[in-house]
C-alpha positions in Angstrom: -2.3 -2.7 -2.3 -4.6 -5.5 -1.3 -3.7 -8.0 -4.0 -0.4 -9.9 -3.7 2.1 -9.1 -6.4 3.3 -11.6 -9.0 7.1 -11.8 -9.4 8.2 -12.4 -13.0 11.5 -14.1 -13.7 12.7 -14.1 -17.3 16.2 -15.4 -17.1 18.4 -17.8 -15.2 20.6 -14.9 -14.1 17.7 -13.1 -12.5 16.1 -16.2 -11.0 17.8 -16.0 -7.5 16.7 -12.3 -7.2 13.2 -13.2 -8.1 12.9 -15.8 -5.4 14.4 -13.5 -2.8 11.8 -10.8 -3.7 9.0 -13.4 -3.7 10.0 -14.6 -0.3 9.9 -11.2 1.3 6.6 -10.3 -0.4 4.9 -13.7 0.2 4.3 -13.8 -3.5 4.5 -16.4 -6.3 7.2 -16.6 -9.0 6.1 -16.9 -12.6 8.9 -18.0 -14.8 9.6 -18.0 -18.5 9.4 -21.5 -19.7 12.8 -23.1 -20.8 14.7 -20.1 -19.4 13.9 -20.4 -15.7 14.5 -23.6 -13.8 12.2 -23.1 -10.8 8.9 -21.2 -10.6 5.4 -21.6 -9.2 4.0 -21.0 -12.7 5.6 -21.1 -16.2 4.6 -19.1 -19.2 5.7 -19.0 -22.9 5.2 -15.3 -23.9 6.3 -12.6 -21.5 4.5 -9.7 -23.1 1.1 -11.6 -23.2 1.6 -12.9 -19.7 2.4 -9.5 -18.1 -0.4 -7.9 -20.0 -2.9 -10.4 -18.8 -1.8 -10.0 -15.2 -1.9 -6.2 -15.4 -5.4 -6.3 -17.0 -6.5 -8.4 -14.1 -5.3 -5.8 -11.6 -2.4 -7.8 -10.3 0.7 -5.8 -9.2 3.7 -7.0 -11.2 7.4 -7.1 -10.1 9.5 -8.0 -13.1 13.1 -9.1 -12.6 14.0 -7.9 -16.1 14.6 -4.9 -18.2 12.1 -2.1 -17.7 11.3 -1.9 -21.4 9.8 -5.4 -21.4 7.3 -4.4 -18.8 6.6 -1.1 -20.5 5.9 -2.7 -23.9 3.7 -5.3 -22.3 1.3 -2.9 -20.5 1.4 0.2 -22.7 -1.7 -0.7 -24.7 -3.7 -0.9 -21.5 -2.7 2.3 -19.8 -5.8 4.5 -19.1 -6.2 5.7 -15.5 -3.2 6.2 -13.2 -5.5 6.3 -10.2 -6.6 2.7 -10.6 -3.8 0.9 -12.4 -1.9 -1.6 -10.4 1.8 -1.2 -9.5 4.4 -2.3 -12.0 8.0 -2.5 -10.7 11.2 -3.6 -12.5 14.2 -5.0 -10.7 17.6 -5.5 -12.2 18.9 -9.1 -12.4 21.4 -8.5 -9.6 18.9 -6.6 -7.4 20.9 -3.4 -7.4 18.2 -1.2 -8.9 14.5 -1.2 -8.3 12.3 1.0 -10.5 8.6 1.7 -9.8 7.3 2.2 -13.4 3.6 2.6 -12.8 1.3 3.0 -9.8 3.6 5.2 -7.8 0.7 6.5 -5.8 -1.0 3.1 -5.7 1.7 1.4 -3.7 4.5 1.0 -6.2 6.8 3.4 -4.5 6.4 1.6 -1.1 6.8 -1.7 -2.8 10.0 -0.6 -4.5 11.5 0.6 -1.3 10.6 -2.6 0.5 12.3 -4.7 -2.3 15.3 -2.4 -2.3 15.7 -2.7 1.5 15.6 -6.5 1.2 18.1 -6.6 -1.7 20.3 -3.8 -0.3 19.7 -2.0 -3.6 18.5 1.4 -4.7 14.8 2.3 -5.2 14.8 4.6 -8.2 11.7 6.5 -7.1 11.0 9.5 -9.4 7.6 10.7 -8.1 8.2 14.3 -7.3 6.6 14.3 -3.9 8.4 11.2 -2.7 11.7 12.5 -3.9 11.5 16.1 -2.7 9.3 15.8 0.3 9.5 12.2 1.4 5.7 11.8 1.2 3.0 11.6 -1.5 0.1 13.7 -0.2 -2.4 11.8 -2.4 -1.3 8.4 -0.9 -1.7 8.6 2.9 -0.6 5.6 4.9 -3.0 2.8 5.9 -5.6 3.9 8.4 -5.8 7.5 6.9 -7.9 9.0 4.2 -7.5 12.2 2.2 -10.9 13.9 2.3 -10.3 16.2 -0.7 -8.0 14.4 -3.1 -8.9 16.8 -5.9 -6.8 19.5 -4.1 -3.7 17.3 -3.7 -2.1 18.2 -7.0 -2.2 22.0 -6.3 -1.0 21.5 -2.8 1.9 19.3 -3.9 2.8 21.9 -6.6 2.9 24.6 -4.0 5.2 22.7 -1.8 7.5 21.6 -4.7 7.8 25.3 -5.7 9.4 26.2 -2.4 6.4 26.6 -0.2 5.7 25.2 3.2 2.9 23.5 5.1 1.1 24.5 8.3 -0.3 21.4 10.2 -3.3 21.8 12.4 -5.9 19.6 13.9 -6.4 17.3 16.9 -4.9 14.1 15.4 -1.3 12.9 15.5 0.0 12.7 12.0 3.7 11.9 12.5 4.0 10.8 8.8 3.6 14.5 7.8 6.1 15.8 10.4 9.0 16.2 8.0 7.2 18.5 5.5 8.7 22.0 5.2 7.0 24.5 7.4 5.2 27.6 6.0 1.9 29.1 5.0 1.5 27.9 1.4 -0.6 24.9 2.3 -2.8 24.4 5.3 -3.1 20.7 6.3 -5.8 19.8 8.8 -5.6 16.3 10.5 -8.9 15.7 12.2 -12.0 13.6 12.4 -14.2 16.6 12.8 -16.7 17.6 10.1 -15.1 21.0 9.5 -15.6 22.7 6.0 -12.8 22.9 3.4 -13.0 26.5 2.2 -10.0 26.7 -0.1 -7.7 24.7 -2.4 -4.9 25.7 -0.1 -6.3 23.4 2.5 -5.8 19.6 2.6 -7.8 17.6 5.1 -6.7 14.1 6.3 -8.7 12.0 8.7 -7.8 8.9 10.5 -10.2 5.9 10.2 -11.2 5.9 13.9 -15.0 5.9 13.5 -17.1 2.7 13.2 -20.7 2.6 12.3 -23.1 -0.1 13.5 -26.5 -0.3 11.8 -29.6 -2.4 11.6 -32.9 -2.1 9.8 -36.2 -3.7 9.0 -36.5 -5.7 5.8 -36.7 -3.4 2.8 -36.0 -0.3 4.8 -36.0 2.8 2.5 -32.3 3.5 1.8 -32.9 7.2 2.3 -34.2 6.6 5.8 -31.1 4.8 6.9 -28.8 7.3 5.1 -30.6 10.2 6.9 -30.2 8.5 10.3 -26.5 7.9 9.7 -26.0 11.6 8.7 -27.8 12.7 11.8 -25.6 10.5 14.1 -22.4 11.7 12.5 -23.4 15.3 12.8 -24.3 14.7 16.5 -20.8 13.4 17.1 -19.2 16.0 14.9 -17.5 13.3 12.8 -16.8 13.6 9.1 -18.1 10.7 6.9 -14.6 10.1 5.6 -13.4 9.1 9.1 -15.7 6.1 9.0 -13.8 2.8 8.7 -16.7 0.5 7.9 -20.4 -0.1 8.1 -21.2 -3.1 10.3 -24.3 -5.2 10.9 -25.6 -8.7 11.7 -25.1 -11.5 9.1 -28.9 -11.7 8.6 -28.8 -8.3 7.0 -26.1 -9.1 4.5 -28.5 -8.6 1.6 -30.4 -5.6 2.9 -30.4 -3.0 0.1 -30.4 0.0 2.4 -27.2 -1.2 4.2 -25.5 -2.2 0.9 -26.4 1.2 -0.5 -25.1 3.0 2.6 -21.7 1.3 2.4 -21.5 1.9 -1.3 -22.4 5.6 -1.0 -19.8 6.1 1.8 -17.2 4.1 -0.1 -16.4 1.9 2.8 -16.6 -1.9 3.4 -19.7 -3.5 4.8 -18.8 -6.1 7.4 -21.0 -8.8 8.9 -21.0 -10.5 12.3 -22.8 -13.6 13.4 -25.3 -13.3 16.2 -23.1 -15.2 18.6 -20.3 -12.7 18.1 -22.6 -9.7 18.7 -24.1 -11.3 21.7 -20.6 -11.4 23.3 -20.7 -7.6 23.3 -23.8 -7.5 25.5 -21.9 -6.3 28.6 -20.8 -3.2 26.8 -24.1 -2.3 25.3 -25.9 0.9 26.4 -29.3 -0.4 25.2 -29.6 -4.2 25.4 -32.9 -5.5 24.2 -34.7 -8.8 25.0 -37.0 -8.1 22.1 -34.0 -8.0 19.7 -32.6 -11.1 21.3 -35.8 -13.0 20.8 -35.8 -12.0 17.1 -32.2 -12.4 16.0 -30.3 -14.0 18.8 -28.4 -11.1 20.1 -29.3 -8.3 22.6 -28.2 -5.6 20.2 -27.3 -5.1 16.5 -26.2 -1.5 15.9 -24.2 -1.0 19.1 -22.8 -4.5 19.2 -21.7 -4.4 15.5 -19.9 -1.1 16.0 -18.1 -2.5 19.2 -17.3 -5.8 17.6 -15.5 -4.1 14.7 -13.8 -1.5 16.9 -12.4 -4.1 19.3 -11.6 -3.9 23.0 -10.6 -0.3 22.9 -13.8 0.9 21.1 -16.1 3.3 23.0 -19.7 4.2 22.0 -19.9 7.9 21.4 -23.4 7.8 20.0 -25.6 5.0 21.4 -28.4 3.5 19.5 -30.6 5.9 17.6 -33.8 4.8 16.0 -36.3 5.7 13.3 -39.3 3.7 12.2 -37.3 1.2 10.2 -33.6 1.8 11.1 -31.1 1.8 14.0 -27.6 3.3 14.1 -24.7 3.6 16.6 -21.3 5.1 16.4 -18.1 3.9 18.2 -14.6 5.5 18.2 -11.2 3.9 18.6 -8.1 5.6 19.9 -5.8 4.7 16.9 -6.5 4.4 13.1 -7.9 1.0 12.1 -5.9 -0.8 9.5 -7.6 -4.2 9.7 -11.1 -5.6 9.2 -13.0 -7.8 11.7 -16.1 -9.8 10.8 -16.5 -11.0 7.2 -17.7 -9.6 3.9 -21.1 -10.2 2.4 -19.8 -12.9 0.1 -19.7 -12.7 -3.7 -20.2 -15.0 -6.6 -18.8 -13.9 -9.9 -20.3 -15.9 -12.8 -17.7 -15.4 -15.5 -17.4 -16.5 -19.1 -13.8 -16.9 -20.1 -14.5 -17.2 -23.9 -13.4 -20.1 -25.9 -10.1 -20.4 -24.0 -7.4 -18.1 -25.3 -6.4 -15.3 -23.0 -6.6 -12.6 -25.6 -10.4 -13.3 -26.0 -11.0 -13.0 -22.2 -12.3 -9.6 -21.1 -10.3 -7.5 -18.6 -13.3 -7.5 -16.3 -13.4 -11.3 -16.2 -9.7 -11.4 -15.6 -10.1 -9.0 -12.7 -12.9 -10.9 -11.1 -10.9 -14.1 -11.4 -7.9 -12.4 -9.9 -9.9 -11.1 -7.0 -11.6 -14.4 -6.3 -10.5 -16.5 -3.3 -11.8 -19.8 -4.8 -12.5 -20.9 -8.4 -15.3 -23.4 -9.1 -16.0 -25.1 -12.4 -15.4 -27.9 -14.8 -11.6 -28.6 -14.4 -10.8 -28.0 -18.1 -12.2 -24.5 -18.0 -10.2 -23.6 -14.9 -7.1 -25.0 -16.5 -7.7 -22.7 -19.5 -7.2 -19.7 -17.2 -3.5 -20.7 -17.0 -1.5 -18.5 -14.6 -4.6 -16.6 -13.4 -5.7 -19.8 -11.6 -2.2 -20.5 -10.1 -2.1 -20.6 -6.3 -5.8 -20.2 -5.9 -8.1 -22.6 -4.1 -10.1 -24.5 -6.8 -13.0 -26.9 -6.7 -13.2 -29.0 -9.9 -16.5 -30.6 -11.0 -17.0 -33.1 -13.8 -19.2 -32.6 -16.8 -22.8 -33.4 -15.8 -22.4 -32.0 -12.3 -23.8 -28.6 -13.2 -26.3 -28.2 -10.4 -23.8 -29.5 -7.7 -21.3 -27.0 -9.2 -23.6 -24.0 -8.9 -24.9 -25.0 -5.5 -21.4 -25.4 -4.1 -20.3 -22.0 -5.5 -23.3 -20.3 -3.9 -22.9 -21.9 -0.6 -19.1 -21.1 -0.5 -20.0 -17.5 -1.2 -22.6 -17.7 1.5 -19.7 -18.2 4.0 -18.4 -14.8 3.1 -15.9 -15.9 0.4 -15.3 -14.3 -3.0 -16.0 -17.1 -5.4 -15.7 -17.2 -9.2 -17.8 -19.7 -11.1 -15.9 -20.3 -14.3 -17.7 -21.1 -17.6 -16.5 -21.3 -21.1 -17.8 -18.9 -23.7 -20.4 -16.6 -22.1 -21.8 -17.6 -18.7 -25.3 -16.7 -19.7 -25.4 -18.6 -23.0 -26.0 -22.3 -22.5 -23.9 -22.1 -19.3 -24.3 -21.7 -15.5 -25.7 -18.2 -15.2 -29.3 -19.3 -15.6 -28.9 -22.2 -13.2 -27.4 -20.0 -10.5 -30.5 -17.7 -10.6 -32.8 -20.7 -10.8 -31.3 -22.1 -7.5 -31.7 -18.7 -5.9 -35.3 -18.5 -7.0 -36.3 -22.0 -5.7 -38.0 -22.3 -2.4 -36.8 -24.6 0.4 -39.2 -27.3 -0.7 -37.7 -27.2 -4.2 -34.2 -28.0 -3.0 -33.0 -24.4 -3.3 -30.0 -23.0 -1.4 -29.4 -21.8 2.1 -30.5 -18.4 3.4 -26.8 -17.5 3.7 -26.3 -18.3 0.0 -29.4 -16.2 -0.9 -27.7 -13.1 0.7 -24.6 -13.1 -1.5 -23.7 -10.6 -4.2 -24.0 -12.2 -7.6 -22.2 -10.5 -10.6 -22.3 -11.9 -14.1 -19.6 -10.9 -16.5 -19.9 -11.5 -20.2 -17.5 -13.5 -22.3 -16.9 -14.2 -26.0 -19.4 -16.9 -26.9 -18.6 -19.7 -29.2 -20.9 -18.3 -31.9 -19.1 -15.0 -31.7 -15.7 -16.6 -31.9 -16.7 -18.8 -34.9 -18.3 -15.8 -36.7 -15.1 -13.8 -36.3 -13.0 -16.6 -37.7 -15.4 -17.0 -40.7 -15.8 -13.3 -41.5 -19.3 -12.0 -40.8 -21.9 -14.7 -41.0 -24.0 -13.1 -38.3 -24.3 -9.8 -40.3 -28.1 -10.2 -40.3 -30.7 -11.9 -38.1 -29.6 -15.1 -36.4 -30.5 -17.5 -33.6 -28.9 -20.2 -31.5 -30.3 -23.6 -31.0 -28.9 -26.4 -28.8 -29.4 -29.8 -30.2 -28.9 -31.5 -26.8 -32.2 -33.2 -25.7 -30.9 -33.9 -22.2 -32.7 -30.8 -20.8 -34.9 -29.9 -23.7 -37.6 -32.2 -25.1 -36.8 -33.4 -28.6 -40.2 -32.2 -29.9 -39.3 -28.7 -28.7 -36.0 -28.8 -30.5 -37.7 -29.9 -33.8 -40.3 -27.2 -33.4 -37.6 -24.5 -33.0 -35.7 -25.9 -36.0 -38.7 -25.6 -38.2 -39.5 -22.0 -37.0 -35.9 -20.9 -37.6 -35.9 -22.5 -41.0 -39.1 -20.8 -42.0 -37.7 -17.5 -40.7 -34.5 -17.9 -42.8 -32.3 -17.1 -39.8 -28.6 -17.8 -39.7 -28.4 -20.6 -37.1 -25.7 -21.4 -34.6 -26.0 -25.0 -33.5 -24.6 -25.7 -30.0 -24.1 -29.3 -28.7 -24.6 -30.6 -32.2 -23.8 -34.3 -31.4 -22.8 -36.6 -28.6 -21.7 -40.2 -28.4 -25.3 -41.4 -28.1 -27.1 -38.6 -30.0 -26.4 -38.7 -33.7 -29.6 -38.0 -35.5 -30.8 -34.5 -34.6 -28.1 -32.7 -36.6 -29.1 -34.7 -39.7 -32.8 -34.0 -39.0 -32.0 -30.3 -38.7 -30.1 -30.3 -42.0 -33.1 -31.9 -43.8 -35.5 -29.4 -42.3 -33.4 -26.5 -43.4 -33.0 -27.9 -46.9 -36.7 -27.5 -47.3 -36.3 -23.8 -47.0 -32.9 -22.8 -48.3 -30.6 -23.9 -51.2 -28.4 -26.9 -51.0 -25.3 -24.8 -51.5 -26.0 -22.7 -48.4 -22.6 -22.3 -46.7 -22.0 -24.1 -43.3 -19.1 -23.4 -41.1 -17.7 -26.0 -38.7 -15.5 -24.5 -36.0 -13.9 -26.9 -33.5 -11.8 -26.0 -30.3 -12.0 -22.3 -31.0 -9.2 -20.2 -29.6 -7.1 -23.3 -28.6 -4.0 -24.7 -30.3 -6.0 -27.5 -31.9 -8.5 -25.1 -33.5 -9.9 -26.5 -36.7 -12.1 -24.5 -39.2 -13.7 -25.9 -42.3 -16.7 -25.3 -44.6 -19.4 -27.5 -46.1 -22.4 -27.1 -48.4 -25.6 -27.6 -46.4 -26.6 -30.6 -48.6 -23.1 -32.1 -48.0 -23.1 -31.7 -44.2 -22.4 -35.1 -42.5 -22.8 -35.9 -38.8 -19.4 -37.5 -38.8 -17.8 -34.1 -39.6 -18.9 -32.8 -36.2 -18.1 -33.5 -32.5 -19.2 -32.0 -29.2 -16.4 -29.3 -29.4 -17.8 -28.1 -32.7 -20.0 -25.1 -33.3 -22.0 -25.3 -36.5 -23.0 -22.0 -38.2 -25.5 -22.5 -41.0 -26.0 -19.6 -43.3 -29.4 -18.1 -44.4 -30.5 -18.2 -48.0 -28.6 -14.9 -48.4 -25.3 -16.0 -46.8 -22.3 -16.3 -49.1 -18.9 -18.1 -49.0 -16.5 -16.1 -51.0 -12.8 -16.8 -51.9 -11.1 -13.5 -50.8 -7.5 -12.5 -50.3 -6.9 -14.5 -47.2 -9.0 -17.5 -48.1 -12.7 -18.3 -47.7 -14.9 -15.8 -46.0 -18.5 -16.4 -45.0 -20.8 -13.4 -44.6 -24.5 -12.5 -44.6 -25.3 -9.2 -46.3 -27.5 -6.8 -44.3 -29.0 -5.3 -47.4 -27.0 -2.1 -47.9 -26.7 -2.7 -51.6 -30.5 -2.6 -52.0 -30.6 0.6 -49.9 -28.0 2.3 -52.1 -29.8 1.2 -55.3 -33.0 2.6 -53.8 -31.3 5.9 -52.9 -29.9 6.2 -56.4 -33.2 5.4 -58.0 -34.9 8.0 -55.9 
């Protein structure tokens, strides 16, 4: 459970318990507004708030009735292997109930809380209750090699069977299992086969890989070398704690693929750190030092991760394009040295309301160490932004904002660049990639920033939000045009307006006006009136998804510039769009042509 839990306090009676739990967990308290006096974050609706945290992958400890938490997360339940822990605690702290995520840390979390409060952890997971251990959740520093067999093995033990422990590794955490021959449990780093479902194999994370490679080394070449090294040492791949290399190789596809295929972290070390390992290297190289500033990469990276007790068991092995070394440590590794590659998540949070934010975006924001963006957009994240490092930038500081986010990620941080709507639609996504594509002479970004992982996650765009409020105005071909001439020449905007008018597209106008730009919307209206009727419906949607949301409709020939501001999206229908008074009020839609198809089918 890598992510800190959030402690939820819903009442004054449970508030002291919530703060005691938060103190022992090093967590924040989120409190129900007007019912809790002291909290790090306040919220108005408990169900929405807990649901949002759960969707973002945050463990939740609620000092409240279990039913509240169950009703909140029930619509999101899908995969027990990945869902975060949800734990309820009675107001007096006497009872702690792990509701979800028992095998993802909830049971341990419940016991830790109960010990602090001198209460009872009401753990109901069968293995924990009957055996005192969950075989599919080994302790930190251990990995279950064949988790697909854990269910059958647990069933055999719960039905009165016993376990026979073998192997060359000390697994004291399994010592209290009943003895017998029902299940064979092997604890070893060796690459022995698993011939039957009656055998479970656990391995301690005592192996550390160090790798290096030439630029654009074929991934299969590095993978084959690593396989050869592990086989030489008789070490199973699951015993590998991490893949380690020099910072300069942080964006090397072969190394990234290797770590991904093995399911282990990739960790990076600066040349100075690796150079400090030179006295322990078996194959120091002046050639390597001249090129990258350290006398070894593969051996040094393995030793740097393993620490003072690490020993090289396979010294540097080479192919034409890759190097690999393997170190072993005496005890399972539970911590990470070095740093991660660095990640920039370019996220669109939608128009602002949490229910329109995708679970993926919520998760990326929750995982981020630092949030970067226009201050209002970060504020719209509400509790998800609480307690996180944030760097606010003003409107107009777009390039500085993107450059800063990339450079922070280049330091190994997990950064989220927060945009409204969709990050790839009139937002920061394109600028991020433009900066990465620029050369040094074009004021691009540092080499470290170029090596980061960049992930773009979609959001609900303003045109989608407006269309949903209207009905279905985008039911047929449509386009979007920004009327801002700050970055686009005015002549290009007018050319696109004329083309869209002639093509009879439904048009979404972004940035329709500003304090100093008041004519383009009127010019656009007049151009459109040359190609579609005056009664063409126009939707004006302001502050979508926010409490001040305002929706209204106009005829195209009655559209006035003063009806619109910078927070307004303007949807102009095509010649076929309609505004109909239906049961719940006006609905704007654009027919696709199904009626014509049906008439044609009937005629045929």
